[in-house]
C-alpha positions as CSV (number, residue, x, y, z in Angstrom):
1,X,-18.4,21.7,-8.7
2,X,-20.4,18.6,-9.6
3,X,-19.9,15.7,-7.2
4,X,-22.5,13.4,-8.9
5,X,-21.1,9.9,-9.5
6,X,-21.2,8.5,-13.0
7,X,-23.4,5.4,-13.7
8,X,-20.2,3.3,-14.0
9,X,-19.0,4.5,-10.6
10,X,-22.3,3.7,-9.0
11,X,-22.3,0.2,-10.5
12,X,-18.7,-0.3,-9.4
13,X,-19.6,0.6,-5.8
14,X,-22.6,-1.7,-5.9
15,X,-20.3,-4.5,-6.9
16,X,-18.0,-3.7,-4.0
17,X,-20.9,-3.9,-1.5
18,X,-22.2,-7.1,-3.1
19,X,-18.8,-8.8,-3.0
20,X,-18.3,-8.1,0.7
21,X,-21.9,-8.9,1.7
22,X,-21.7,-12.2,-0.2
23,X,-18.5,-13.2,1.5
24,X,-19.9,-12.5,5.0
25,X,-16.4,-11.8,6.2
26,X,-16.9,-10.2,9.6
27,X,-16.0,-13.2,11.7
28,X,-13.3,-14.3,9.2
29,X,-11.6,-10.9,9.5
30,X,-11.7,-10.9,13.3
31,X,-10.2,-14.4,13.3
32,X,-7.4,-13.4,10.9
33,X,-6.6,-10.3,13.0
34,X,-6.5,-12.3,16.2
35,X,-4.2,-14.9,14.6
36,X,-2.1,-12.3,12.8
37,X,-2.8,-13.9,9.4
38,X,-3.4,-12.3,6.1
39,X,-7.0,-12.7,4.8
40,X,-6.1,-14.8,1.8
41,X,-9.7,-15.9,1.2
42,X,-10.9,-12.3,0.9
43,X,-8.0,-11.2,-1.2
44,X,-8.7,-14.0,-3.6
45,X,-12.3,-12.9,-3.8
46,X,-11.2,-9.4,-4.7
47,X,-9.0,-10.8,-7.5
48,X,-11.8,-13.0,-8.8
49,X,-14.2,-10.0,-8.8
50,X,-11.7,-8.0,-10.8
51,X,-10.9,-5.3,-8.2
52,X,-7.2,-6.1,-8.2
53,X,-7.1,-5.2,-11.9
54,X,-8.3,-1.6,-11.3
55,X,-5.8,1.0,-12.2
56,X,-3.7,-1.4,-14.3
57,X,-3.4,-0.5,-18.0
58,X,-5.2,-2.8,-20.5
59,X,-1.9,-3.7,-22.2
60,X,-0.8,-5.2,-18.9
61,X,-4.1,-7.1,-18.5
62,X,-5.9,-4.7,-16.2
63,X,-8.8,-2.2,-16.1
64,X,-7.9,1.5,-16.5
65,X,-9.2,3.5,-13.7
66,X,-8.8,7.2,-12.7
67,X,-7.6,8.0,-9.2
68,X,-11.0,9.4,-8.1
69,X,-12.8,6.2,-8.9
70,X,-10.0,4.2,-7.1
71,X,-10.6,6.4,-4.0
72,X,-14.3,5.8,-4.2
73,X,-13.8,2.1,-4.4
74,X,-11.4,2.2,-1.5
75,X,-13.7,4.2,0.8
76,X,-16.7,2.0,0.0
77,X,-14.7,-1.2,0.7
78,X,-13.5,0.1,4.1
79,X,-16.9,1.5,4.9
80,X,-18.2,-2.1,4.5
81,X,-15.6,-3.6,6.9
82,X,-12.8,-4.5,4.4
83,X,-9.3,-4.6,6.0
84,X,-7.5,-1.3,5.3
85,X,-4.3,-3.0,4.0
86,X,-5.9,-5.4,1.6
87,X,-5.6,-4.7,-2.2
88,X,-5.1,-0.9,-1.9
89,X,-1.4,-1.4,-1.6
90,X,-1.3,-2.9,-5.1
91,X,-3.0,0.3,-6.5
92,X,-0.3,2.5,-5.0
93,X,2.5,0.3,-6.2
94,X,1.2,0.2,-9.7
95,X,0.8,4.0,-9.8
96,X,4.4,4.4,-8.7
97,X,5.7,2.1,-11.4
98,X,3.5,3.6,-14.2
99,X,4.8,7.1,-13.2
100,X,8.6,6.3,-13.0
101,X,9.4,2.6,-13.6
102,X,11.0,1.2,-16.7
103,X,9.2,-1.3,-18.9
104,X,10.4,-4.4,-17.1
105,X,9.6,-2.9,-13.7
106,X,6.1,-2.0,-14.8
107,X,5.5,-5.5,-16.2
108,X,6.7,-7.2,-13.0
109,X,4.7,-5.0,-10.6
110,X,1.5,-5.1,-12.7
111,X,1.7,-8.9,-12.9
112,X,1.9,-9.1,-9.1
113,X,-0.9,-6.6,-8.7
114,X,-3.2,-8.6,-10.9
115,X,-2.7,-11.6,-8.6
116,X,-3.6,-9.6,-5.6
117,X,0.0,-9.8,-4.3
118,X,1.5,-6.7,-2.5
119,X,4.2,-5.9,-5.0
120,X,6.6,-4.0,-2.7
121,X,7.0,-2.5,0.7
122,X,7.9,1.2,0.9
123,X,11.4,1.8,2.0
124,X,11.0,5.5,2.8
125,X,10.9,5.9,6.6
126,X,14.0,5.5,8.7
127,X,14.5,5.5,12.5
128,X,15.5,9.2,12.3
129,X,13.7,10.2,9.1
130,X,9.9,10.0,9.1
131,X,8.2,13.2,8.1
132,X,11.6,14.7,7.3
133,X,12.3,12.5,4.3
134,X,15.4,14.4,3.4
135,X,17.0,13.3,6.6
136,X,17.3,9.7,5.3
137,X,20.8,8.3,5.6
138,X,20.6,5.0,3.7
139,X,23.1,5.2,0.9
140,X,24.0,3.7,-2.5
141,X,27.7,3.6,-3.2
142,X,29.8,2.2,-5.9
143,X,32.6,-0.2,-5.1
144,X,34.7,-2.3,-7.5
145,X,32.3,-1.5,-10.3
146,X,29.3,-2.6,-8.4
147,X,26.6,-0.6,-6.5
148,X,25.6,-1.4,-2.9
149,X,22.8,-0.1,-0.6
150,X,23.4,0.2,3.1
151,X,21.1,1.5,5.8
152,X,18.0,0.8,7.9
153,X,14.4,1.3,6.9
154,X,11.4,1.2,9.3
155,X,7.6,0.8,9.3
156,X,7.9,-1.5,6.3
157,X,4.4,-2.9,6.0
158,X,4.3,-6.4,4.6
159,X,8.1,-6.7,4.2
160,X,7.9,-10.4,5.0
161,X,5.7,-11.1,2.0
162,X,6.4,-8.4,-0.6
163,X,8.8,-9.5,-3.3
164,X,10.4,-6.0,-3.6
165,X,11.2,-2.9,-1.7
166,X,10.8,0.6,-3.3
167,X,13.8,2.2,-1.5
168,X,14.9,5.8,-1.4
169,X,18.6,6.2,-0.9
170,X,21.1,9.1,-0.6
171,X,23.1,9.2,-3.8
172,X,26.3,11.2,-3.5
173,X,26.9,11.5,-7.2
174,X,24.7,14.6,-7.2
175,X,25.3,17.1,-4.4
176,X,22.7,19.6,-5.5
177,X,20.1,20.2,-2.7
178,X,17.1,17.9,-3.0
179,X,18.7,16.2,-6.0
180,X,21.0,13.8,-4.1
181,X,18.5,11.0,-3.6
182,X,17.6,8.1,-6.0
183,X,15.0,5.3,-5.9
184,X,15.7,1.7,-6.4
185,X,13.5,-1.4,-6.7
186,X,15.4,-4.1,-4.8
187,X,14.5,-7.7,-4.3
188,X,13.7,-8.7,-0.7
189,X,15.1,-12.2,-1.0
190,X,18.7,-11.2,-1.9
191,X,21.7,-11.4,0.3
192,X,22.1,-8.6,2.8
193,X,18.4,-8.0,3.5
194,X,17.3,-8.8,7.1
195,X,14.3,-7.7,9.1
196,X,12.7,-7.6,12.5
197,X,9.0,-7.6,13.2
198,X,7.6,-4.5,15.0
199,X,4.8,-4.7,17.7
200,X,1.5,-3.1,16.8
201,X,-1.9,-2.6,18.5
202,X,-4.0,-3.1,15.4
203,X,-3.9,-4.0,11.7
204,X,-2.5,-7.4,12.6
205,X,-3.5,-9.0,9.3
206,X,-0.4,-7.6,7.8
207,X,2.8,-7.2,9.8
208,X,5.2,-4.3,9.9
209,X,9.0,-4.6,10.0
210,X,12.2,-2.8,10.4
211,X,14.5,-3.8,7.5
212,X,18.3,-3.8,7.6
213,X,20.2,-3.4,4.4
214,X,23.8,-4.5,4.4
215,X,25.7,-4.4,1.1
216,X,22.6,-5.1,-0.9
217,X,23.7,-5.2,-4.5
218,X,21.7,-3.3,-7.1
219,X,22.3,-2.5,-10.8
220,X,21.3,0.4,-13.0
221,X,18.3,-1.6,-14.2
222,X,17.0,-1.5,-10.6
223,X,17.0,2.3,-10.7
224,X,13.4,3.7,-10.6
225,X,13.1,6.9,-12.6
226,X,16.0,9.3,-12.9
227,X,19.1,9.3,-10.8
228,X,19.1,12.2,-8.3
229,X,15.3,12.7,-8.6
230,X,14.3,10.3,-5.9
231,X,13.0,12.9,-3.5
232,X,10.9,14.6,-6.2
233,X,9.5,11.2,-7.1
234,X,8.8,10.5,-3.4
235,X,6.6,13.6,-3.2
236,X,4.6,12.3,-6.2
237,X,4.1,9.0,-4.3
238,X,2.9,10.9,-1.3
239,X,0.3,12.7,-3.4
240,X,-1.5,9.4,-4.1
241,X,-0.7,7.7,-0.9
242,X,-2.2,10.5,1.2
243,X,-5.4,10.5,-0.8
244,X,-5.7,6.7,-0.4
245,X,-5.0,7.0,3.3
246,X,-7.8,9.7,3.6
247,X,-10.2,7.5,1.7
248,X,-9.4,4.6,3.9
249,X,-9.9,6.6,7.1
250,X,-13.2,8.1,5.9
251,X,-14.4,4.6,5.0
252,X,-13.4,3.2,8.4
253,X,-15.1,6.1,10.2
254,X,-18.3,5.4,8.3
255,X,-18.0,1.7,9.2
256,X,-17.5,2.6,12.9
257,X,-20.4,5.1,12.8
258,X,-22.8,2.5,11.2
259,X,-21.7,-0.1,13.8
260,X,-22.4,2.4,16.6
261,X,-25.9,3.1,15.3
262,X,-26.6,-0.7,15.0
263,X,-25.4,-1.2,18.6
264,X,-27.4,1.7,20.0
265,X,-30.5,0.3,18.3
266,X,-30.2,-3.1,19.8
267,X,-28.5,-2.7,23.2
268,X,-31.2,-2.6,25.9
269,X,-30.8,-0.9,29.3
270,X,-33.6,0.1,31.7
271,X,-36.1,-1.5,29.3
272,X,-35.3,0.5,26.2
273,X,-32.5,0.8,23.6
274,X,-29.6,3.1,24.6
275,X,-30.1,5.0,21.3
276,X,-33.5,6.2,22.6
277,X,-32.1,7.9,25.7
């Protein structure tokens, strides 16, 4: 199997390195993490350089990009000290909508992605449903001709700033095993949505929340994909999300390794660098 990068991929990775080096963001990122603030300046630079457009179809104003190239870009960005939660979330959101969303949903999410805005928080995990996604108890029910979502979602990254939540809910209209879940794209600013910030020991540039949904009204236009196919669609999301997570962690490991080498080459003890021991 040939792992040689194409000329276009090499140029793209060079552009990533140049953008990050030009911004000299090290101290800025440290300050943002210390203050718990999103790195707006860096996100704007990524948008200006065109990286927010990667993976978005041309007819939505973006730059088509295969998943391998997206992963290469993500790894290289993280290897050069880029925050792990900045801009990659947009790529995942766009992939979800292009796979299952209707035309209006695709348009809305792509527009947000092009601006470098995190389009939605993922409403998959629940207090008692993490790895076991089928244990989710959040429901969508019909009452007086309207549909309402009730339940609790947890580990919702960026819920305070994302305009939407991609929410998986138990749908009792289909009692067939693994076909009793549906996905909805609900607005985070509508009545019935409340949240509480969770404490973390890292990644403080984007906060994580527990979100409480109480009689949050949705319509058939908010349904993502097919009714009863939510769990199947969730597995498709995981395919891409896991790959991006792997790329992020490989990149961060490279960054830590390079930093350790630099430190070992400059830190002096007993009259010589510790790397020479």
